[in-house]
TORTORZA-202352 format. One record per atom (N, C-alpha, C): x, y, z. Coordinates in steps of 0.2 Angstrom, whole numbers, plus 5000, padded with zeros to 4 digits. Example, Ala and Ser with C-alpha at 12.3 -4.5 7.8 and 13.67 -1.06 7.14 Angstrom:
// TORTORZA-202352
[[5066,4972,5039]]
[[5062,4978,5039]]
[[5066,4984,5039]]
[[5064,4989,5035]]
[[5068,4995,5036]]
[[5064,5000,5039]]
This chain:
// TORTORZA-202352
[[5535,5629,5686]]
[[5530,5625,5685]]
[[5531,5618,5688]]
[[5526,5614,5690]]
[[5527,5609,5694]]
[[5523,5603,5689]]
[[5527,5597,5690]]
[[5522,5591,5687]]
[[5525,5588,5691]]
[[5521,5583,5692]]
[[5520,5578,5698]]
[[5522,5579,5705]]
[[5522,5584,5706]]
[[5523,5587,5714]]
[[5531,5589,5714]]
[[5534,5589,5706]]
[[5543,5592,5704]]
[[5543,5597,5702]]
[[5546,5599,5702]]
[[5550,5607,5699]]
[[5551,5606,5693]]
[[5548,5607,5687]]
[[5551,5607,5681]]
[[5556,5614,5678]]
[[5561,5614,5675]]
[[5565,5617,5673]]
[[5560,5618,5665]]
[[5561,5625,5664]]
[[5559,5628,5658]]
[[5564,5628,5654]]
[[5567,5625,5648]]
[[5573,5628,5644]]
[[5569,5628,5639]]
[[5571,5636,5636]]
[[5569,5637,5628]]
[[5577,5636,5625]]
[[5571,5633,5619]]
[[5577,5631,5614]]
[[5579,5637,5609]]
[[5586,5638,5607]]
[[5587,5644,5602]]
[[5583,5641,5595]]
[[5581,5647,5592]]
[[5577,5647,5588]]
[[5583,5646,5582]]
[[5579,5639,5577]]
[[5584,5638,5572]]
[[5587,5642,5566]]
[[5591,5644,5563]]
[[5591,5646,5556]]
[[5590,5643,5553]]
[[5584,5646,5549]]
[[5582,5641,5541]]
[[5590,5641,5536]]
[[5589,5636,5534]]
[[5597,5634,5531]]
[[5593,5638,5521]]
[[5597,5641,5519]]
[[5598,5644,5513]]
[[5595,5638,5508]]
[[5596,5631,5509]]
[[5597,5627,5504]]
[[5591,5623,5505]]
[[5589,5624,5510]]
[[5581,5622,5512]]
[[5576,5626,5511]]
[[5580,5633,5508]]
[[5572,5637,5506]]
[[5572,5637,5500]]
[[5580,5635,5495]]
[[5578,5635,5489]]
[[5574,5630,5487]]
[[5577,5623,5490]]
[[5572,5616,5489]]
[[5564,5617,5491]]
[[5561,5621,5498]]
[[5556,5621,5497]]
[[5554,5625,5491]]
[[5555,5631,5490]]
[[5554,5636,5484]]
[[5552,5631,5476]]
[[5558,5628,5475]]
[[5557,5626,5469]]
[[5553,5620,5470]]
[[5551,5616,5475]]
[[5546,5612,5477]]
[[5540,5616,5475]]
[[5540,5620,5478]]
[[5533,5624,5478]]
[[5531,5625,5470]]
[[5537,5628,5467]]
[[5536,5630,5457]]
[[5532,5622,5455]]
[[5537,5619,5456]]
[[5536,5612,5454]]
[[5529,5608,5454]]
[[5524,5610,5459]]
[[5518,5609,5462]]
[[5514,5611,5458]]
[[5515,5619,5457]]
[[5512,5626,5455]]
[[5511,5623,5446]]
[[5517,5621,5445]]
[[5517,5619,5436]]
[[5513,5613,5435]]
[[5513,5608,5438]]
[[5508,5601,5438]]
[[5502,5605,5439]]
[[5498,5608,5442]]
[[5493,5610,5443]]
[[5491,5612,5437]]
[[5495,5617,5433]]
[[5495,5621,5428]]
[[5493,5618,5423]]
[[5497,5611,5422]]
[[5498,5607,5417]]
[[5490,5603,5416]]
[[5490,5600,5423]]
[[5485,5597,5425]]
[[5477,5602,5422]]
[[5477,5607,5424]]
[[5471,5611,5422]]
[[5472,5613,5413]]
[[5478,5613,5411]]
[[5476,5613,5403]]
[[5475,5607,5401]]
[[5478,5602,5402]]
[[5475,5595,5400]]
[[5468,5595,5402]]
[[5465,5594,5406]]
[[5457,5595,5407]]
[[5453,5599,5404]]
[[5454,5604,5401]]
[[5453,5610,5398]]
[[5452,5607,5390]]
[[5457,5605,5387]]
[[5459,5603,5380]]
[[5454,5596,5381]]
[[5454,5592,5386]]
[[5452,5586,5385]]
[[5444,5587,5383]]
[[5439,5593,5386]]
[[5434,5593,5385]]
[[5434,5596,5376]]
[[5439,5596,5372]]
[[5438,5599,5366]]
[[5440,5592,5362]]
[[5441,5585,5366]]
[[5443,5580,5363]]
[[5451,5580,5360]]
[[5457,5584,5364]]
[[5462,5585,5362]]
[[5466,5581,5367]]
[[5469,5575,5368]]
[[5473,5573,5373]]
[[5479,5570,5371]]
[[5484,5568,5375]]
[[5490,5568,5376]]
[[5493,5565,5380]]
[[5498,5560,5381]]
[[5501,5554,5386]]
[[5501,5560,5393]]
[[5501,5556,5397]]
[[5503,5559,5403]]
[[5511,5562,5404]]
[[5512,5567,5406]]
[[5520,5570,5410]]
[[5522,5575,5404]]
[[5526,5578,5409]]
[[5529,5586,5405]]
[[5532,5583,5398]]
[[5534,5579,5396]]
[[5535,5580,5391]]
[[5533,5578,5387]]
[[5524,5577,5385]]
[[5520,5578,5381]]
[[5516,5582,5381]]
[[5519,5586,5385]]
[[5514,5592,5386]]
[[5515,5598,5380]]
[[5519,5596,5377]]
[[5521,5600,5370]]
[[5515,5599,5367]]
[[5513,5595,5363]]
[[5508,5593,5359]]
[[5504,5595,5361]]
[[5501,5597,5367]]
[[5495,5600,5370]]
[[5495,5609,5369]]
[[5502,5610,5368]]
[[5504,5619,5369]]
[[5503,5618,5364]]
[[5504,5616,5357]]
[[5504,5615,5349]]
[[5497,5617,5346]]
[[5494,5612,5350]]
[[5485,5614,5350]]
[[5485,5620,5350]]
[[5486,5625,5358]]
[[5483,5630,5359]]
[[5485,5636,5356]]
[[5493,5635,5351]]
[[5495,5639,5348]]
[[5496,5640,5341]]
[[5488,5635,5340]]
[[5490,5634,5334]]
[[5484,5636,5331]]
[[5482,5644,5327]]
[[5476,5647,5324]]
[[5471,5644,5322]]
[[5476,5637,5317]]
[[5470,5632,5312]]
[[5467,5627,5317]]
[[5469,5626,5323]]
[[5464,5620,5327]]
[[5459,5622,5329]]
[[5454,5616,5331]]
[[5448,5617,5330]]
[[5447,5622,5338]]
[[5451,5624,5343]]
[[5447,5628,5348]]
[[5445,5635,5347]]
[[5438,5635,5350]]
[[5436,5642,5351]]
[[5443,5646,5352]]
[[5441,5653,5350]]
[[5446,5659,5351]]
[[5447,5661,5358]]
[[5441,5662,5361]]
[[5438,5663,5368]]
[[5443,5656,5373]]
[[5444,5652,5371]]
[[5447,5647,5375]]
[[5454,5647,5374]]
[[5455,5647,5366]]
[[5464,5647,5366]]
[[5467,5654,5371]]
[[5462,5659,5369]]
[[5465,5666,5374]]
[[5467,5665,5382]]
[[5462,5661,5384]]
[[5463,5659,5392]]
[[5467,5652,5391]]
[[5467,5647,5388]]
[[5473,5643,5388]]
[[5479,5645,5387]]
[[5481,5649,5383]]
[[5487,5654,5381]]
[[5489,5656,5386]]
[[5485,5658,5390]]
[[5486,5661,5399]]
[[5492,5655,5403]]
[[5487,5650,5403]]
[[5490,5644,5407]]
[[5497,5642,5402]]
[[5496,5642,5398]]
[[5503,5641,5395]]
[[5509,5647,5395]]
[[5507,5651,5396]]
[[5512,5656,5396]]
[[5514,5657,5407]]
[[5511,5654,5410]]
[[5512,5654,5417]]
[[5514,5647,5417]]
[[5513,5642,5412]]
[[5518,5634,5416]]
[[5524,5637,5409]]
[[5525,5640,5406]]
[[5531,5643,5403]]
[[5538,5647,5408]]
[[5533,5652,5413]]
[[5538,5655,5417]]
[[5539,5651,5422]]
[[5535,5646,5425]]
[[5535,5642,5432]]
[[5542,5638,5428]]
[[5543,5638,5424]]
[[5548,5629,5421]]
[[5554,5635,5420]]
[[5554,5640,5417]]
[[5560,5647,5418]]
[[5563,5646,5425]]
[[5558,5650,5431]]
[[5559,5650,5437]]
[[5562,5642,5440]]
[[5561,5636,5438]]
[[5562,5630,5441]]
[[5569,5631,5439]]
[[5569,5630,5432]]
[[5577,5630,5428]]
[[5582,5633,5433]]
[[5579,5640,5434]]
[[5585,5645,5437]]
[[5587,5643,5445]]
[[5583,5639,5448]]
[[5585,5635,5454]]
[[5587,5628,5454]]
[[5586,5625,5449]]
[[5589,5619,5448]]
[[5597,5617,5450]]
[[5601,5622,5447]]
[[5607,5621,5449]]
[[5610,5624,5454]]
[[5606,5629,5459]]
[[5606,5632,5464]]
[[5609,5626,5470]]
[[5615,5628,5472]]
[[5617,5624,5476]]
[[5622,5629,5482]]
[[5616,5629,5489]]
[[5619,5636,5493]]
[[5624,5631,5498]]
């Protein structure tokens, strides 16, 4: 290959091996983002029924209580699908906790 009239040497770099720690971090980061999306969806849907709570994961428990309380004003159909979001959030939290202590 020529560039500016000179011969250019082509060097192939060696492919980097992915660091196991980087993979763990990347997957954990993805799960945290997914949990945030689920929390925001739950918060948004419950706000339509007038149920709000302060922002942040610690305050989500209040929203979950409304979803799981059969005496709350939520329609049964909404409780069913919002319950799915709660289950998804819990599964994500479990996986995040599992990766939290992983140091490779």
